[in-house]
C-alpha positions in Angstrom: 134.4 -55.4 -30.9 134.9 -51.6 -30.6 138.2 -50.6 -31.9 140.5 -47.6 -32.2 140.1 -45.2 -35.2 142.7 -42.4 -35.4 142.5 -39.0 -36.9 139.9 -36.3 -37.4 137.5 -36.5 -40.3 135.3 -33.5 -39.8 135.2 -30.0 -38.3 132.1 -31.0 -36.2 133.6 -31.4 -32.7 131.0 -34.0 -31.7 131.7 -36.2 -34.7 135.5 -35.7 -34.3 135.2 -36.8 -30.7 133.5 -40.0 -31.5 136.0 -41.0 -34.1 139.1 -39.9 -32.1 137.9 -41.8 -29.0 137.5 -45.1 -30.9 133.7 -45.3 -30.5 133.2 -46.8 -34.0 133.1 -50.5 -34.8 136.1 -51.1 -37.1 134.1 -53.6 -39.2 130.9 -51.5 -39.2 130.3 -51.4 -42.9 130.6 -54.7 -44.8 133.9 -55.5 -43.2 135.8 -52.3 -43.9 137.0 -49.8 -41.3 134.6 -47.2 -40.2 135.0 -43.6 -41.1 133.3 -40.3 -40.1 130.8 -40.9 -43.0 129.5 -43.8 -41.0 128.3 -41.3 -38.3 125.0 -39.5 -38.2 124.7 -35.8 -37.6 124.9 -36.3 -33.8 128.0 -38.3 -34.0 126.5 -41.8 -33.5 127.3 -44.9 -35.6 125.0 -45.6 -38.5 125.9 -49.3 -39.0 126.2 -52.2 -36.6 129.6 -53.8 -36.0 129.5 -57.6 -36.4 131.8 -59.3 -33.8 133.6 -62.4 -35.1 132.1 -65.0 -32.8 133.0 -68.0 -34.9 135.8 -69.0 -32.5 133.5 -68.5 -29.5 130.9 -71.1 -30.8 133.5 -73.4 -32.4 136.9 -72.8 -30.8 140.0 -74.7 -31.7 141.1 -74.8 -28.0 139.4 -74.2 -24.7 140.8 -73.4 -21.2 138.6 -74.3 -18.2 139.9 -72.2 -15.3 138.9 -73.8 -12.0 138.3 -77.2 -13.5 137.4 -80.0 -11.1 136.7 -83.7 -11.0 136.0 -83.9 -7.2 132.6 -85.5 -6.7 130.0 -83.3 -5.2 131.6 -80.0 -6.4 129.5 -77.8 -8.7 132.5 -77.2 -10.9 132.8 -80.9 -11.5 129.5 -81.2 -13.4 130.3 -78.1 -15.4 133.7 -79.4 -16.3 132.2 -82.7 -17.4 129.7 -80.9 -19.6 132.4 -78.7 -21.2 134.6 -81.8 -21.9 131.7 -83.4 -23.8 131.0 -80.1 -25.7 134.6 -79.7 -26.6 134.7 -83.2 -28.1 131.5 -82.4 -30.2 132.9 -79.2 -31.6 136.4 -80.6 -32.1 138.2 -78.4 -29.6 141.2 -79.2 -27.5 140.4 -78.7 -23.8 143.0 -77.6 -21.2 142.0 -77.8 -17.5 143.5 -75.0 -15.3 143.8 -75.5 -11.5 146.6 -74.6 -9.1 146.7 -77.8 -7.2 145.7 -80.6 -9.6 147.9 -82.6 -11.9 144.9 -83.8 -14.0 141.2 -83.5 -14.3 139.2 -86.4 -15.6 142.4 -87.8 -16.9 143.3 -84.7 -18.9 146.7 -83.0 -17.9 146.1 -79.9 -15.9 148.2 -76.7 -15.8 148.4 -74.5 -12.6 147.7 -71.1 -14.3 146.7 -69.4 -17.5 150.3 -68.5 -18.1 151.2 -72.2 -18.3 148.7 -73.1 -21.1 150.5 -75.1 -23.8 149.0 -73.1 -26.6 147.1 -69.9 -27.2 143.4 -70.6 -26.6 140.4 -69.2 -28.3 138.0 -69.5 -25.3 138.4 -69.5 -21.5 135.6 -70.6 -19.3 136.0 -69.1 -15.8 134.7 -71.3 -12.9 136.0 -68.8 -10.3 134.2 -66.5 -7.9 136.1 -63.4 -8.9 136.9 -63.3 -12.7 138.6 -59.9 -12.6 142.2 -61.0 -12.0 141.9 -63.9 -14.4 140.7 -61.5 -17.2 144.0 -59.6 -16.8 146.0 -62.8 -17.1 143.9 -63.9 -20.2 144.7 -60.6 -21.9 148.4 -61.2 -21.5 148.0 -64.6 -23.1 146.0 -63.1 -26.1 142.9 -65.2 -25.3 140.0 -64.1 -27.6 136.9 -65.0 -25.6 136.0 -65.7 -22.0 132.8 -66.7 -20.2 132.2 -65.7 -16.6 129.5 -67.7 -14.6 130.0 -65.8 -11.3 127.1 -63.9 -9.9 127.0 -61.1 -7.4 127.3 -58.2 -9.9 124.8 -55.7 -11.2 121.9 -57.9 -10.3 122.6 -57.4 -6.6 122.5 -53.6 -6.3 124.9 -50.7 -6.2 127.9 -52.5 -4.9 127.5 -55.2 -7.4 127.0 -52.7 -10.2 130.3 -51.0 -9.3 132.0 -54.4 -9.3 130.6 -55.1 -12.8 131.7 -51.7 -14.1 135.3 -52.5 -12.9 135.0 -55.9 -14.7 133.7 -54.2 -17.9 136.5 -51.6 -17.8 139.1 -54.4 -17.4 137.6 -56.2 -20.4 137.6 -53.1 -22.5 141.3 -52.6 -21.9 142.1 -56.3 -22.4 141.0 -56.7 -26.0 139.1 -59.9 -25.3 135.3 -60.4 -25.4 133.4 -61.5 -22.4 130.1 -63.4 -22.1 128.6 -62.7 -18.7 128.9 -62.4 -15.7 126.0 -64.2 -14.2 125.6 -66.5 -17.2 125.4 -70.2 -17.5 126.1 -73.3 -19.7 123.5 -72.8 -22.3 126.0 -72.0 -25.0 127.5 -75.4 -24.5 124.3 -77.5 -24.8 124.1 -80.5 -27.1 122.3 -79.5 -30.3 120.8 -82.1 -32.5 122.7 -82.5 -35.8 120.1 -84.7 -37.6 117.6 -81.9 -38.3 117.5 -80.0 -41.6 116.2 -76.7 -42.8 116.7 -73.1 -41.5 117.5 -73.0 -37.9 116.6 -70.8 -34.9 119.3 -69.0 -33.1 118.4 -68.3 -29.5 119.5 -65.4 -27.2 118.4 -65.2 -23.6 119.3 -63.2 -20.5 117.7 -65.8 -18.3 118.8 -69.3 -19.2 115.8 -71.1 -17.9 113.5 -68.9 -20.1 115.1 -70.3 -23.2 114.2 -73.9 -22.4 110.9 -74.0 -24.3 112.6 -72.8 -27.5 115.5 -75.2 -27.1 113.2 -78.2 -26.7 111.7 -77.4 -30.1 114.3 -79.8 -31.4 112.2 -82.6 -29.9 109.4 -81.5 -32.3 111.8 -81.5 -35.3 112.7 -77.8 -35.4 116.4 -77.1 -35.8 118.4 -74.9 -33.4 121.9 -73.7 -34.3 123.1 -71.5 -31.4 122.2 -70.4 -27.8 123.7 -67.2 -26.4 122.9 -66.8 -22.7 124.0 -63.2 -22.3 123.6 -62.8 -18.5 124.5 -59.3 -17.2 126.1 -58.3 -20.5 129.2 -56.6 -19.0 130.6 -56.8 -22.6 128.9 -59.0 -25.2 125.2 -58.1 -25.4 122.1 -59.1 -27.1 122.8 -56.7 -30.0 126.2 -58.4 -30.7 124.6 -61.8 -31.1 121.7 -60.4 -33.3 124.2 -58.9 -35.6 126.3 -62.1 -35.7 123.4 -64.5 -36.2 121.9 -62.3 -38.9 125.0 -63.0 -41.0 124.9 -66.8 -40.5 123.5 -68.6 -43.6 121.9 -71.4 -41.5 119.9 -69.1 -39.3 116.3 -68.6 -40.4 115.0 -66.7 -37.4 116.4 -65.2 -34.2 114.5 -65.8 -31.0 115.2 -63.5 -28.0 114.2 -63.3 -24.4 115.2 -59.8 -23.2 115.0 -58.5 -19.7 116.8 -55.2 -20.3 118.6 -53.7 -23.2 122.2 -52.5 -22.5 122.3 -50.0 -25.3 119.2 -48.9 -27.2 121.2 -47.5 -30.2 123.2 -50.8 -30.5 120.0 -52.8 -30.5 118.4 -50.7 -33.3 121.6 -51.0 -35.4 121.5 -54.8 -34.9 117.8 -55.0 -35.7 118.6 -52.9 -38.8 121.2 -55.4 -39.9 118.8 -58.3 -39.5 116.2 -56.4 -41.4 118.6 -55.7 -44.3 119.4 -59.4 -44.4 115.7 -60.4 -44.2 116.2 -62.4 -41.0 113.2 -62.2 -38.7 113.8 -61.3 -35.0 111.2 -62.4 -32.5 111.5 -61.1 -29.0 109.9 -61.4 -25.6 110.8 -58.1 -23.8 109.7 -58.1 -20.2 109.0 -54.9 -18.3 105.6 -53.9 -19.8 104.3 -53.1 -16.3 105.9 -51.3 -13.5 106.2 -54.6 -11.5 107.8 -56.4 -14.5 110.2 -53.6 -15.0 111.4 -53.7 -11.4 111.8 -57.5 -11.5 113.8 -57.2 -14.7 116.1 -54.5 -13.3 116.7 -56.5 -10.2 117.7 -59.6 -12.2 120.0 -58.1 -14.7 120.8 -54.6 -13.5 119.8 -53.1 -16.8 117.6 -50.2 -17.9 114.3 -51.4 -19.2 113.3 -48.1 -20.8 109.8 -46.7 -21.3 107.9 -49.7 -22.6 106.0 -47.6 -25.2 109.3 -46.5 -26.7 110.7 -50.0 -26.7 107.6 -51.3 -28.4 107.6 -48.6 -31.0 111.4 -49.0 -31.7 111.0 -52.8 -32.2 108.1 -52.3 -34.6 110.0 -49.6 -36.4 112.8 -52.0 -37.2 110.7 -55.1 -37.8 111.4 -56.9 -34.5 108.3 -59.0 -33.8 107.4 -58.6 -30.1 105.4 -61.4 -28.5 104.2 -61.8 -24.9 104.9 -65.4 -23.9 107.5 -68.1 -24.3 104.9 -70.3 -26.0 104.4 -67.5 -28.6 108.1 -67.1 -28.9 108.7 -70.7 -29.8 105.8 -71.0 -32.2 106.3 -67.7 -34.0 110.1 -68.2 -34.3 109.6 -71.8 -35.6 107.1 -70.6 -38.3 109.2 -67.7 -39.4 112.4 -69.8 -39.6 110.8 -72.5 -41.8 108.0 -70.9 -43.8 108.5 -69.7 -47.4 107.6 -66.2 -48.4 103.8 -65.9 -48.8 102.4 -65.7 -52.3 99.3 -63.8 -51.1 98.0 -62.5 -47.8 94.6 -64.1 -47.9 93.8 -66.7 -45.2 91.3 -69.4 -45.6 90.0 -71.3 -42.6 89.0 -74.9 -43.4 87.4 -77.2 -40.9 85.0 -80.1 -40.4 82.8 -78.1 -38.1 81.0 -74.9 -38.8 81.3 -73.8 -35.2 85.0 -74.3 -35.1 85.5 -72.4 -38.4 83.3 -69.5 -37.2 85.1 -69.3 -33.9 88.6 -69.3 -35.4 87.5 -66.9 -38.2 86.3 -64.4 -35.6 89.5 -64.5 -33.7 91.6 -64.3 -36.9 89.7 -61.3 -38.3 89.8 -59.5 -35.0 93.6 -60.0 -35.0 93.9 -58.3 -38.4 94.2 -61.3 -40.7 92.6 -61.0 -44.1 89.9 -63.7 -44.7 88.8 -63.0 -48.3 85.4 -64.3 -49.5 86.0 -67.0 -52.1 84.7 -66.3 -55.5 81.4 -67.7 -56.7 83.2 -69.9 -59.2 85.5 -71.3 -56.4 82.5 -71.9 -54.1 80.7 -73.8 -56.9 83.8 -75.9 -57.4 84.0 -76.7 -53.7 80.3 -77.6 -53.7 81.1 -80.5 -56.1 82.5 -82.3 -53.0 80.8 -80.5 -50.1 77.0 -80.5 -49.6 75.3 -77.4 -50.9 73.8 -76.4 -47.6 77.2 -75.9 -46.0 79.1 -72.6 -46.1 82.2 -72.6 -48.3 82.7 -68.8 -48.7 85.4 -68.7 -46.0 85.5 -70.3 -43.5 85.0 -73.5 -45.5 82.9 -76.1 -43.7 83.1 -79.6 -45.2 80.6 -81.2 -42.8 83.0 -83.9 -41.8 82.3 -86.8 -44.1 84.3 -85.6 -47.2 87.6 -85.8 -45.3 87.2 -89.6 -45.0 87.4 -90.4 -48.7 88.7 -89.2 -52.1 87.0 -85.8 -51.7 89.3 -84.6 -48.9 92.4 -84.0 -51.0 90.3 -82.4 -53.8 88.9 -79.8 -51.4 92.3 -78.9 -50.0 93.9 -78.7 -53.5 91.0 -76.5 -54.7 91.5 -74.0 -51.9 95.2 -73.8 -52.3 94.8 -73.2 -56.1 93.0 -70.0 -55.4 95.4 -67.1 -56.2 94.1 -64.9 -53.4 94.9 -67.6 -50.8 98.3 -67.5 -49.3 97.6 -69.4 -46.0 95.4 -72.4 -45.3 94.6 -73.0 -41.6 92.8 -76.1 -40.5 91.8 -76.2 -36.8 91.3 -79.7 -35.5 89.8 -79.2 -32.1 90.0 -82.9 -31.1 91.1 -86.3 -32.5 88.4 -88.4 -34.1 90.2 -91.3 -35.9 90.2 -92.5 -38.5 88.9 -89.2 -40.1 91.3 -86.9 -38.3 94.2 -89.2 -39.2 93.3 -89.0 -42.9 92.7 -85.2 -42.7 96.2 -84.7 -41.2 97.8 -86.9 -43.8 96.0 -85.1 -46.6 97.1 -81.7 -45.3 100.7 -83.0 -45.1 100.6 -84.3 -48.6 99.1 -81.0 -49.9 101.8 -79.0 -48.1 104.5 -81.0 -49.9 103.0 -80.1 -53.3 102.5 -76.3 -52.7 104.6 -73.3 -51.9 101.7 -71.9 -49.8 101.6 -72.1 -46.0 99.5 -74.9 -44.5 98.9 -74.6 -40.7 97.1 -77.0 -38.4 95.9 -76.4 -34.9 95.8 -79.7 -33.1 93.6 -79.0 -30.1 93.8 -82.3 -28.3 95.1 -81.8 -24.7 96.7 -85.2 -24.8 99.1 -84.7 -27.7 100.1 -88.4 -27.9 98.1 -89.3 -31.0 99.9 -90.6 -34.0 98.2 -88.1 -36.3 99.9 -85.4 -34.2 103.2 -86.9 -33.1 104.1 -88.7 -36.3 102.1 -87.3 -39.2 102.0 -83.5 -38.4 105.2 -83.2 -36.4 106.9 -85.4 -38.9 106.3 -82.9 -41.7 108.7 -80.0 -42.2 106.2 -78.2 -44.4 103.1 -78.1 -42.1 103.2 -75.6 -39.3 101.5 -77.3 -36.3 100.2 -75.4 -33.3 98.4 -76.4 -30.1 96.3 -73.2 -29.6 94.2 -70.9 -31.8 95.9 -67.9 -30.3 99.5 -69.0 -31.0 98.6 -69.9 -34.6 97.0 -66.5 -35.2 99.9 -64.7 -33.6 102.5 -66.6 -35.7 100.6 -66.3 -39.0 100.1 -62.6 -38.5 103.8 -62.2 -37.7 104.7 -64.2 -40.8 102.6 -62.0 -43.1 103.7 -58.8 -41.4 107.4 -59.7 -41.6 107.3 -60.3 -45.3 105.3 -57.1 -45.9 107.9 -55.2 -43.8 110.8 -56.9 -45.6 109.4 -56.1 -49.0 109.2 -52.3 -48.2 112.1 -51.9 -45.8 114.5 -49.1 -46.4 117.1 -48.6 -43.7 116.6 -45.2 -42.1 120.3 -45.2 -41.3 121.1 -45.0 -45.0 119.1 -41.7 -45.2 120.1 -40.2 -41.9 121.7 -36.8 -42.2 125.5 -36.8 -41.9 126.1 -33.1 -41.6 124.2 -30.3 -39.8 121.7 -28.3 -41.7 121.7 -24.4 -41.8 118.8 -24.6 -39.4 121.1 -26.2 -36.8 123.4 -23.3 -36.7 120.5 -20.8 -36.3 119.0 -23.0 -33.5 122.3 -23.3 -31.6 122.3 -19.5 -31.1 118.8 -19.8 -29.5 119.7 -22.5 -27.0 120.0 -21.7 -23.3 121.8 -24.5 -21.5 120.0 -25.7 -18.4 116.9 -23.4 -19.0 113.4 -23.8 -20.2 112.6 -21.5 -23.1 109.7 -19.1 -23.1 107.0 -19.7 -25.7 108.4 -16.8 -27.7 111.9 -18.3 -27.7 110.6 -21.8 -28.4 108.7 -20.6 -31.4 111.9 -18.9 -32.7 113.5 -22.4 -32.5 110.6 -23.8 -34.5 111.0 -21.0 -37.1 114.7 -21.9 -37.4 113.6 -25.3 -38.6 111.0 -24.0 -41.0 108.0 -24.9 -38.8 105.2 -22.4 -39.3 104.0 -20.3 -36.3 101.2 -17.7 -36.2 101.8 -14.1 -36.9 102.7 -12.6 -33.6 104.7 -10.0 -31.7 106.2 -9.9 -28.2 105.3 -6.6 -26.5 106.0 -5.0 -23.1 103.3 -2.3 -23.0 99.6 -1.9 -23.5 100.1 0.6 -26.3 102.5 -1.7 -28.1 100.0 -4.5 -27.7 97.3 -2.4 -29.5 99.8 -1.6 -32.3 100.7 -5.3 -32.6 97.1 -6.4 -32.8 96.6 -4.0 -35.7 99.5 -5.5 -37.5 98.7 -9.1 -36.7 95.0 -8.6 -37.6 91.9 -9.1 -35.4 90.8 -11.3 -33.8 93.9 -11.9 -31.7 95.1 -14.1 -28.9 97.1 -12.7 -26.0 99.4 -14.9 -23.9 101.9 -14.3 -21.2 105.4 -15.4 -22.2 108.1 -16.4 -19.7 110.8 -19.0 -19.3 109.0 -20.8 -16.5 105.5 -20.9 -18.0 104.5 -24.4 -19.2 100.8 -24.3 -18.5 99.5 -20.8 -19.0 95.8 -21.6 -19.3 95.5 -23.0 -15.8 96.8 -19.6 -14.4 94.4 -17.6 -16.6 97.4 -16.3 -18.6 95.7 -16.7 -22.0 93.0 -14.5 -23.6 91.4 -15.5 -26.9 89.0 -13.9 -29.4 90.0 -10.2 -28.7 88.4 -8.0 -31.4 89.1 -4.4 -30.3 91.8 -2.1 -29.0 90.0 -1.7 -25.7 89.9 -5.5 -25.2 93.6 -5.7 -26.0 94.5 -3.0 -23.5 92.4 -4.6 -20.8 93.8 -8.0 -21.5 97.4 -6.7 -21.3 96.8 -5.2 -17.9 95.0 -8.4 -16.6 97.7 -10.7 -17.8 100.5 -8.7 -16.3 98.5 -8.4 -13.0 98.0 -12.1 -12.8 101.7 -12.8 -13.5 102.7 -10.3 -10.8 100.3 -11.9 -8.3 101.6 -15.4 -9.2 105.2 -14.3 -9.0 105.8 -15.4 -12.6 108.7 -13.7 -14.5 107.7 -12.6 -18.0 109.7 -11.6 -21.0 106.6 -10.0 -22.4 103.1 -10.6 -23.7 102.5 -12.3 -27.0 99.9 -10.8 -29.4 99.1 -13.7 -31.8 97.1 -14.3 -34.9 94.0 -16.4 -33.9 93.8 -19.7 -35.9 90.5 -21.4 -35.3 89.7 -24.0 -37.9 91.7 -27.3 -37.9 92.6 -30.4 -36.0 94.6 -29.9 -32.8 97.7 -32.2 -32.6 100.8 -32.5 -30.5 104.3 -33.1 -31.7 107.2 -33.4 -29.3 110.6 -34.6 -28.4 111.6 -36.4 -25.3 114.7 -38.3 -24.2 114.4 -42.0 -23.4 117.0 -43.5 -21.1 117.9 -46.2 -23.7 117.3 -44.7 -27.1 118.0 -41.0 -26.6 115.8 -38.5 -28.5 112.4 -39.8 -29.4 109.6 -38.1 -31.4 105.9 -38.3 -30.4 102.8 -37.3 -32.3 99.2 -37.5 -31.0 95.9 -35.7 -30.6 96.6 -32.3 -29.1 95.0 -29.7 -26.9 93.4 -31.1 -23.8 92.9 -34.5 -25.5 96.6 -35.4 -25.2 96.2 -35.7 -21.4 92.7 -37.2 -21.4 93.1 -39.8 -24.2 96.8 -40.3 -24.2 96.5 -41.2 -27.9 100.0 -40.9 -29.2 102.6 -42.7 -31.3 106.4 -42.6 -30.9 109.4 -43.3 -33.1 113.2 -43.2 -32.5 115.1 -41.1 -35.1 116.2 -41.5 -37.7 113.0 -42.4 -39.6 111.6 -41.5 -43.0 108.3 -40.3 -44.4 106.8 -43.8 -44.4 107.3 -44.1 -40.6 105.9 -40.6 -40.0 102.7 -41.6 -41.9 102.6 -44.9 -40.0 102.6 -43.0 -36.7 99.5 -41.2 -37.8 97.7 -44.4 -38.8 98.4 -45.9 -35.3 96.4 -43.1 -33.6 93.0 -44.2 -32.4 91.7 -40.7 -33.4 93.3 -40.7 -36.8 89.8 -40.4 -38.4 89.7 -36.8 -37.2 92.4 -36.0 -39.8 90.2 -37.5 -42.5 87.3 -35.1 -41.7 84.3 -36.0 -39.5 80.8 -34.5 -39.2 81.3 -32.2 -42.3 84.7 -31.0 -41.3 87.2 -30.9 -44.3 90.1 -33.3 -44.4 93.2 -32.0 -42.7 96.5 -31.3 -44.4 98.2 -34.6 -43.5 101.1 -33.9 -45.7 101.9 -30.7 -43.8 101.6 -32.6 -40.5 104.0 -35.3 -41.8 106.4 -32.5 -42.8 106.3 -31.0 -39.3 107.0 -34.4 -37.8 110.1 -34.9 -40.0 111.4 -31.4 -39.2 111.0 -32.0 -35.5 112.9 -35.3 -36.1 115.7 -33.3 -37.7 115.7 -31.0 -34.8 116.0 -34.0 -32.4 118.8 -35.5 -34.4 120.9 -32.3 -34.7 120.4 -30.8 -31.3 120.7 -34.2 -29.6 121.3 -33.9 -25.9 121.2 -30.1 -26.1 117.4 -30.3 -26.4 116.0 -32.1 -23.5 112.3 -31.6 -24.3 110.2 -30.0 -26.9 106.4 -29.7 -26.9 104.3 -28.2 -29.7 100.7 -28.2 -28.4 98.5 -27.5 -30.1 99.8 -27.9 -33.6 96.8 -26.8 -35.6 96.5 -28.8 -38.8 94.5 -26.8 -41.2 92.3 -28.1 -44.0 94.1 -29.8 -46.9 96.4 -27.6 -48.8 96.6 -24.9 -46.1 99.4 -26.3 -43.9 99.9 -26.6 -40.1 100.6 -23.9 -37.5 102.3 -24.3 -34.2 100.0 -22.3 -31.8 102.0 -23.0 -28.7 105.4 -24.4 -27.8 107.8 -24.8 -25.0 111.3 -26.3 -25.0 113.8 -27.3 -22.3 117.6 -27.1 -22.9 119.9 -29.6 -21.4 
């Protein structure tokens, strides 16, 4: 939990404030106390704290406040379940009720103050947990769970009540799960299953049921954290904790709203460092979904494009449905690291193989063509008229005899094959039974991933229930789509893991000289003129055209001579965001007379429109290049974000842009460009030379540094267009505006 850290470690007042106010996790860095070196340049933590939740999930003693054994009362069923759970985890349970001597035969005490021992966990079955929290704090209780509803999910009054509860918890020193949570943390988990487990986090308990029931298919679950309204403990706390648990092979999350974007990224970073995959359903992709999520949990949902990019940036695998969540998490928890990224589709039907291969290729899976030698080997057992290049069609009959295992073994022996997928669209015993068994046997002998899609709508067949589900080595799916989603996530995760470098390790700790120059240019609460915004860019080493700000026609003519014809002339003022629409831009001016006329026309238009100017910009005209946009905006959850996309008028027409949350490195900046639908323009099209991508990447990184250092002081920045010149010639910010907070 957040702790108190005393003293001042730096002369930067923002960093000093964060340290002095105790906003650092005391165990932020591998168990040691956090210092100012664990803050980035804007004073935010660089490492996730890991709450010690061992005593929450396996307490030595439990108090049930409001315990009951009266038939027909809701608290009675809850008390009964908690008694069973306490017995399973070896905890001593103490009922607390003001008027009962015992509950289910267990001696009952009237208040928390009368507990016979210090307890690790208190479960609150009361309508108002607030006064009980204060009592628990006096008794040094470590954890509490509040089931009560009527808080932030109900509106403004409930949100205010939740804030009072959260503040009481912060002062108390205990950690709270809830309010508006449920009993999912105290479910009965199967202890007869082996292998890496899934740890489950949900804000809505019912939405976790499909993942929890994976145990009935032989997939192990270790924990379930139903976070509810997250007045204190949140999704990020549990991700950080589960990432450190040796038994956890994957973390599955159902997220309605994130409480703290930065905390989520730090937790995702911790999981990425440990190589633990995080799979998440995050609702709120649409306006309707976002409204429903907010009404249910009282959380911010954030701009979905930013959420999506942030998850991808830190390796969180986002899926859309609960069926995808369970199948993808199960595969990632159990499958070994791939030896190759090639996928081979093997089937008894050419139509099935072709259908599946089309879907897999469209999803981005790599289906390599098998070598001539490998195809010749397969044709030893498969008729020569059938295609075995990939997909491999065996025609059906070879699976029924000794040839079946030979074919599977030959495919898996190919070094370019990392995954074998066999879609079985329907049962056809005894052939399908033998095929299933051959696949299971082959999976036991190989380190490569073997997947089966069992397409029967019945699902009661022995080949499915006993053979396939009885294997811990075969990944079995019921739909093509879920199989493809899970396999792609598996391959993507291990590629991501192999190349992952935490951006927080490389984040700047101290302000750059550019920051001090930029601060002098900031105007709190104001929009900067183009001229002032370009000065801000210059402070960070971002190239702008040769230009001069003038206040007379004669000065404009002199400036044009110094800048060099042809020139562009633009009105410059603090309230001008869209000059072209007002006719306040003149391009391609080639003579002194044109410059004088343009000056008069621009000032006349500004006067007519009532626009205040700080002058007229006379600018170098830059014509040849690719127009891009690079900008900074503030997201409600994640703070400053950096966007890059196609610029000029295309930014509004095509909305082709990629976003990242700082800090990020050069690899992520390049990845942003590859995500653009129009990225081919940078490679050169229709005879145009390739653009200077390295210069564009450098601008993105400098803008990121600006976003980090200026933090909340810079509300918005827009460089549009940024003209990316041919390779080796750089990039020039032709226009810019900025808004100061």
